N, C-alpha and C positions, 0 to 999 in steps of 0.2 A: 702266264695269263696275259691276254691281249685285251686292252680297254679302248673303246671308241668314245668320242666326245658325247656328253649327255645333252639332251634337248632342254630348252627352257621350260621350267615347270609353270603350272597355273594353279590358282587357288580356287577350290570348289567349296561352297558353303552348304550347311545342313538345312537352312531355312532361307526363304526368299527375303523375309524381313527380320531384322534384329530388334527384339523387344526387351526393354529394360526389365531387370529382375529374372528374365528367362535365361536358360542355357543356350549357347550358340557354338557350333563347331565349324572349323575350317580344315579342309583336307588338301594336302599338296599332291596335285595330279601331275604325274611325269612318267616317261618311259626310258628304257635304256638300262645300262649296267650301273644301278644305284646302290652304293654302299651305305649311305647315311643321309638322313633328312635333318635339316637345321632350320629353326624358326627365328624370326627377328621381329620385335615390336618396338616401333620408334627407333629402329637401328640397333637394339640390344637384345640379348637372349631373354626369353620370357622367364618371369619369376613371380612367386606369390602363390598363396594357397588356393586362389580362385582360378588358376590356370593349370590345366591338366593336359599331358601329352600321352598319346597311345604308346604301347610298348615299342613299336617301330618308329615312333616320333613323327609319323606321317600325318596324324590328325591332332590338331590343337583344339581343346574344348575350353570355352570361357564360361565359368559358373556365375549365375546371377549378374547379368550385364548391368553396367552403369553408364550413364550418358557421357560422363567426363573421363572415366578411366579407360574405356574400351574402344575409343575411336580408331586407334592405330596410328600410322599405317602398319600393316602386317606384310611380311615377306617370308617366303620359304625358299630354302636352298637345298640342292641335291649334290652329292659328291661321290666320287670313287677315287682310287689312289692317284689318278692322273688328271681328272677333269672335275669341274664344278660349274653350276649354273644357278641363277637366282630368278625368282618370279618377279613380275611387276608389283609395285606396292598396292595393297588392297586396304581401302579405308571403310570403316563401318559407319553407317548412318543409323544410330540407335533410336528407335521409336520409344517415346515415353509420354507419360501424363494421360489426362490432365492431372497436375499435382494437387492443387487446392483451388476450388472455385471461390472467388471473392467478389462481393458487391461493393463497389467503390464510390466514394465521394457523394454520399447522399444521407441526409438525416432520417430519423425514424418518425418524426412528427411534423404535421403541416396544418396551417389554417385553410379553411375552404377557400377555393379560388387560386391557390398557389400552384406554380408549375413544378411538376415532379418529374425528374429524369433519373432512370435507373440504368446502371452500367455494370456488366459482369466481365471479369477477366479470369483466365486460368492458363498457366504455363503448360504447353503441350507441343509435341512433334509427331505428326503434323499438327497444324493449328486446330483447336477444338471447335466443335459446332455447338451452338447455344440454343436453349429453349426456355421461355419464361412462362410461369404459371401464377395466376392470382386466385388464392383460395382453392387451388387444385384445378383451375380451368386455364387452358392455353391462352396467352395474350400476345406473344411475340416469338419469332424465330431468329431474332438478331441479338447481338451482344448488348445493344442499347435501345431503350424506347422511352417515350415521354407521355404524360397525361396532365390535365388540369384538375386539381384536387376538388373532390366533392365527398360527402359522407359515405357514398357507396364505394368509393375507392379505398377505404380503409380495409385492412386485412393482411394476410400473409402472402408475400411474393417470394417465389422459389425460382432460382436460376440453376439450370442443369447444363453442365459442360461434358461433351462426349468425344472420345477418340476411337474410331472404328479399327485402327491398326492395333492398339494395345487392348481394346475391349473394355477400357476403364471409363467410369462415369463419376463425376463429382458434382455435388450440389451445394448451394449457399442459400440461406433464407434470411429475409428481413420482414419484420412486422411493422406496418405503417399505420399510424393513427391520424385521423382527420378531426380537427376540433372546430365547433361552432361557438358563438358568443354565449355566456352564462347569464341567468336572470339574477336579480337582487335577492339575497338571502334574508331570513328572519330568525330571531332567537326565541326558542321555546324552552320554558323552565320545567323542572321535575316536580316542584311544589309551589303552592300558592304563597306560602309565607316562608321567608328565609330566617332561620332560627340559629343564633350563635351556638357554636360547638357541634352543630349538626352538619351533615354533608348536604351539598346543594349542587345540582347539575344544570347546565345550560347547553342546549343542542342547537346546532346551526342547521336550519331547515332550508333546503334549496334543491333545484332540479337542474339537469343538464349534464354535460361531460365535465365532471369535476375531478381534477387531478389532485388537488390538495385543499385542506381547510386550514385557515390561520386565524388565531384569536389575538385580540389586543385588549389589555387592561390599562386604563388611563393612557392609551395611545402607544403602549409598548407591549412586546411579546410577553406572555405569562412566564413566570419563573418561581422556583421555590418548591420544596417537597410537599407542601400542602395543596398544590395545584396539579391535578392529573388530567391527562388527555387520553381519550380512547385511541386504540391502535390506528384508526383512520383520521384521528384528530377532529372528528365532527362534534364530539361531546366533550365539554370542559367540566370537570368535577372539582368543587372546592371542598376540601376536607376540613372539618372543624372550623366553621365560619367564625370570624371575629368582627366586632362592630367597626373597628378602625380600618382594617386591611382590605375588606372585601366589599366596599361600597361600589367600586367601579368608577366610571362607566365601562361596560363590556361591549366589544364589537367583534363580529366574525366576518371573515373574508374567504371567498371561494376563488380558486384559480385553476386554470389549465395552462399549458405552455404558451398560449397566445392571448388569453382573456382572463379578467378578474372582475369581482364586484364585492361590495362591502355592505353589511347590515346597518340599520340605524343604531345609535348608542342605547344601552340598556343599563339602568342604575338599580342597585339593590338597597332596600330598606331592611336592615338586620335587626330583628327583635332579640333582646338579651336580658339576662339577669333573672332573679337577683344574683349579683356577683357574690358578695360575702356579707353575711349579716354580722354586724358589730355592735356590741354593747358599749356605750360611752364609758370613758375611763373613770372608774370609781374603784375604791378599795374593796377587797374581798372580805375584810375582817372589821368588825365593829363591836363596840360595847353596847349594852342595851340602852334604849331611849334616844337613839340618834335618828334624825330625819334623813332618809336615803331616797334618791330618785334614780330609777332605772330607765335608760333611753336606748332605743335600737335604731340603727340606720342600715340601708342596703341599697346600692346603686342598681336601678332596674329600668327597662323600657318595655311597656309602660310602668309607672311607679308601683312598688310592691305594696301588699296588704299585710298587716302585722297581727300576731297573737302571742300573749305571754302565758307561760305555765310556771307554777311553783310546785316542785316535786311531782310533776305530771298533771296537776290540776290547773284549769284555766283561771287566770286572775285578772286579765285585761285584754281588750281588742284594739288598743291604741299603741302608737309607737313608744309612749312614755307613761310611767305611773310611779307613785311615791308610797313609802311605808315608814312607820315609826318602829325602829328595831326592838324586838323582844326575842326571847329564846324560841318562840314559835316560828320566827322567821328564818331559823337555820335551815339550809337546804339548797337545792339546785334550782336556778331560775333559767328558763329557756325562752328565747325570742325566736319566733318562726316567721320568716318573710316569704311571700308567695307571689308568683307572676303567672296568671292563668293563660297568657299567650304562649310563653315558652314551656309551661308545664313544670317549671323548676321551683324547688323549695329550698331555702337556706336557713340554717339554724345557728344560733350563738348561745353559749352557756356561761353562766357565772354562778359559782357556789359562794354563798354568804355564810360566815361563821360568826357567832355571837359568843363572847367568852366571859366567864366568872373568875374570881380570884382562886389561886391554887394553894393546897396545903403542903407542908414540908415533907419530902420523900425520905425513905429509909432504904438501906442496902441489905439484902438477904442473900446469903451464900448457899451454894449447892452442897458443900462438904464441910465437915468440922475441921479437917486438916488439909492444908495446901501442900501437895507433894510435887517436887520437881519432876518434870517430864510428863506429869499427868495433866489433864484438862481441869479447869476450875472456872465456875460460873458465878456471876453476881447479878442479881435482879434488882432493878429500881422499883420499889413498892410505893405507889402513890395513887390518889383519886382526884377526879375533877376533869375539866376539859383540857386534856394534855395534847398539845399539837406535836412537838417532838420530845424525845428523851435524848439527853446529851450526857456524855461521860467525860471526865477529866482524870488523867493520870499524871501525878506530879505537876498539876496545874495546866497540863496541855491535853489537847484532843488525842485520843488513842490512834496509833498508827502502826503499820507493819502487818505482814501476812499471818502472824500468830495470834492476832487479836481479831475476834469475829463479833459482830453485833447482830442481834436478831432483826428480822425485817422491820419491826417497830422501834428498834434501838433500845428496847427496855432491858434486854439481857445482854451483858458483856461476857464473852467466853474467851479465856486465855488458853491457847493450845500449847502443850509442852512447856509448863512453867519453868522459869529460870530464877535461880537464887538472887542474882544481881539486878535483873531488869524488871522483875515483877513484884517488888515490895510495895510499891504505891507511894503515897496514899492515893486512894480512889475516891472520887466524888461523883454523884449522879445529879443531874439538873433537869427539871421539867419546866416547860414554858408554853405559852401561847402568845399570839402577837401583842397581848396587853399585859400579861402577868408572867412572873418567873419565880422559882424557888429551888434551893440546893440542899442536898443531904450533908450530914456530918462526914468528915474524912474517915476512911476505912483503910487500915494498913495490914498487909499480908506477912505472916511469918512462914517462909517457904522451907519445908524440910527437904533435904537432898542427900544424895550420896548413898553409899560410898561412890566416889567418882571413878577413880582408877586405883587399884591396889598395886603398889610399887615396892619391890625389894631393893633397898638402897645400900650403897657403899660396900659391896662385896664382890669378889671375883668369882669366876666359874670354875677355876682349876686351882688345885693346891697340891703341894707335896705332902707325904705322910708326916705327922707331927705338927702341922701348922695349926694355929688358933683360928677357927671359923666363927664369925659372928654374923647372924642374919637378922635384919630389921625390916619391918613392913610398915608402910604408911599409906593412908587413904583419907582424902578430904571428905568429911561427912557432917551433917547436922540432923540429929545429935551425933556425938563421936561414935565411930565404928567399933565393934568388938572383933577380935582377931583369933584365928585358929591356925596352927602350923601342922602340916602333914609331911612325912618322909616316905616316899614310895607308897602313898596311900594310908600310912599309919599315923595316928595322931601323936605328936611329940611335945606340943606346947600350946597354951591358951593365952600367951602374952604377945605383944608386938615384937619383942626381941628375945633371942636365945643364942647360946654359944656351945661349940663342941671342939675337941682336939681331934684333928684329922687322922683317920685310919681308913684302910680300903673299904671297910664296912660302912663308912659314912658317905660313900659315893651314892648318887642317885638323884631323884627328882624331889625338890622341896616345893611345896605349895602353901601359899599364904592365902587365907580366906578372910575377907573383911565384910561384916554384915551390919545393916541398919534396920531395926525392927519397925520403925515408923514408915520408911519408904518401901520396905519389903525387898530391898535390893541386896544382892551379894556380888562382890567382886573378888576375883582371884588373880594371883600373880604366881608365876612358876619360874624356878631356876634349876637348871641341871648342873650338878657339881660333880666334877671328875677328880679323883685322888690318884696321883701317880707315884709308883715305886721306881727305884733305880733300874736301868736297863742292863741286861747281860751282854757279853761280847758276841757279835754276830760272826758267822763263817760264810765262806763263798763256796757254793756248789755249782759244778759245771754240767752242761747238757751232754757233753761227750767226753770220753777219756782222752782222746787226741784232738788237738786243734790243727786242722788241715787248711793250708792256704787256698783261697778262693771259695771255701765253704763258709756257711754261717756257723756261729758259735755263741752260746748263751751262758751267762753267769747269773746265778740267783743268790740273793742275800738271805741266808737262813738265820732266823732269830726268833725269840719268844719275848713276851711281855707287852706292855702298853705302848705300842709303836705308832707314832703319829705320822712319821715320814721316813722314807728311805732316800739316801744320798750316795752317789757314786763319785769316785775320784780315779782318774787315769793319769799316772805320773804326777799325782798331787793336785790336779786341777779337774774341774767339772767336765764331763764328756761333751763333745761337740762334733758336728759333721753329719752329713746325710747317711753315712754308713753305720751310724750308731743309733740304735732304737731302744727306747725304754718302754716297759709295760705301763698301762695306765696308773698302777700304784707305785711305779718306779722301782719295784722290787727286783725285776729281771732286766738285765742289760744284754742286748743282742748285738753282736758284731756281724755285719754283712760283708761277705767276700773278704776273708782274712788276708792280710799281707804280712810277710816276714818282718818288715821294718816298722810298720805303723802300729802293730797290735801286740807288741811285747808286754806292755804294761810298765810297772806293776799296777794291779787293780785293787781298790779298797772300797768297801761299802760301809756306810755309817747309818745307824738308826737313831731316831730322835723322838722325844716328846717335849712338852713345854718345860720340863724341869731337869731332864737328864739326856745324855747321848753317849754312844759307844761306837768304836770303829773296829773293823775286822783287821787281821794281819794282812800285809801286802801279798798279792797273788800274781806272780809273773806267768806269762804264757810262753810255752815253747812251741812255736808254730812250725809244723812239718811242711816241707815244700819240695818241689822238684820231682825228678830231674828236670832242670830248665832246658838246656840244649846239650845233646851229646856231640862232642867234637873229637876228631882224630888228629893227634899232634902233626905238625907240619913236616912231612917227609915227601920225597919225590914219588911220582907214580911209576917211574921206570928204573930198572936195575939190571946189571949183568948177573949172570949166574955166579954162585959162590960168595955172595955178599951177605954179611950179618945185618939183618934189618929188624928193628924193634917197632912194633905197632902199639901205640898207647892211646887210650880213650879217657876223656875227662867229661864230667857232668856235675854241675853244682846241685847239691841235694842235701836235705836234712830229714832223717839221718842219711849218711853217705849211701850212694847208689851201689847196687850190685850189677856186675858187668858180665856179658856173654858175647863171644866173638864167633861169627860164622864165616866160613870160606865157601863161596858158591852155594850157600844154604846149608852147609854142614858145620856143626859145632866143632871149634878147634881150641877154645879156651874159655875159662870161667873167671879170669882175672882181668884187671884193668889193662895190663900190658902183657904182650908175649913176643918172643923172638923167633926168627927163622933164618936158616942159611939158604939163600935163594937158589932155586932150581926151576926148571921149566914147569914142574908140578905146582909151583906156587902162583902161577898166572891165574887171575880171576878177580871176582868182586868180594871184598871183605866188608862185613857189616858188624858194627859195634852196637849192642843193645844195652841201655842203662835203665834199671828198674828200681822204684821205691815202693815197697809193699805197704807203707803207711798211707801214702797219697794215692796209690793205685795207678800212678803214671808211668809210662814207658816212653823213652826217647831213643832214636836210632841215628847212626852216622854211617856213611858208605865211602869206600875208596877202592878204586880199581888199580891193581898192580900189573905191570907188564915186565916179564923177565926175558932178556935177550941172550941167546948163545952166540958163540963166535961165528 
């Protein structure tokens, strides 16, 4: 193959203009014997997911152009095995924008007569063209323009930036407000009269371009949760007026960004009261014949007017009046204070009690008998003007959650009587503020029990022939009566009885203690066990033969009253993870027997609280093996005519039985056999050792070579 030099390539583009975010392709234009095309961007091979090459690498496509990343320069190179040539560098001028249109360096608000200059900027290649609109009407085709502010110049100014190469348009908007001076405001109130505890509103009345309303109370801004402003702050509402806090004076001020004006001060005259009607300090309780004056006062603006009532009937229209006390004056006295301006009425009440001497009270009980754990009530019986009833127990006021008094304290109830705490004596007392009297002491005899029936000083287990004495005690008032039962059958009506122990005396003994006054019955129970001597146990095995590596169980066979089973191996208690006992310890299981560790001897012992007995020793004969079959050490090579003995050994209990094979054919059933060597004896000899008890078989092999002259 003959190659000529290649001509210089040129770069041809897919579009006249490279526009940002659009795709753009460059093709390597060349002629000649071209084997390969190669591109270079900024002197290095193109890379990145946004750069694609055609299959022949002749065309390079840039996806989603960016102004910074895709300038280049770009070069394409052509090659064959002997020649190469590279194009001139090609730089992209990427058209972009406008990015964002921005109105710069101008405020949003102006007073009339101010000079307003609006400027718009937008990054673009080539440079953007600008258009200005005022409230949708064109006002300028330059980036910057100026006006002298008047009210007609207020509104929305829109700047539009365009790029004919990219086809993009961006806009920016500014709202401009023009302010004129504001007039002096006035304060308008919601009501003619300001009444304490009521709400009261003041509204700032004004005209003009008002940006904000501001209130002043006593020269400072309003504060506190009782002062509310409307969302536009034009109306100030005072919640729950008070005479001291809400006098004022109040001022309202209106403002816009360039002008302000303030109202004249406004002062509130707050009507209030009556606050609280109060009856002057006098006692509530009197004896008959006392001169008593009742006086009422109430703070109010204007002053309150008064009315007095006795038990709902009018008795006076002045602030004070007097009486000479008698029983007819007992009752409720009400002072009514009224203010017609606020519409409020206040009342005060005082109850007068007039008392006579009291007679001696007596105590009446709810039951004839006081029974422990039952409720018991005592009522204070008396007549007269009794203000409180009062009780004393052992000279002290009753206390504790088990003692309850009726709402009038007249009846005292003791819940769940107790013998020690509720004897008394009890006294009831009646009184009023001028007189007092007390009953005679009253003492309670509390019947109780039986508390707990207890069987004392006796064991639960006995050997046959022992003397058993059972005694029952129970604290009771009056003394308890006793009954004994054995297994449900009555055997005694006394607190104590005795028997000589036999097996028939075993069972459940129940003592019953009774009190006819309280109606209570208590019982105590004792289970008595009688033990006879134990017979000698025997050991029974799970299998006839104990085989090494297998599990083996021994069970303690016995009869009688057995409390516990105990095992001994070589005279000591069994231990180790390979020795398991059943839950009742009657069966001992040996896991994975070994010839050395599990010989024993084994003994089992049975026990109860009064006797024990142990089995005869039981030794284990553990069968095992064959372990390993081994052929005695002899040479593997012999000359013909030599007397050779082959012997096989294998440790086993009972001893193993042997079979010899020569090349798979049986030649002997003994542990050893002899041959006079000949060439017929060449081959593999296998010794097979078998134990029929363990079921195991072991083998050993030896290969003999016999050589002739």
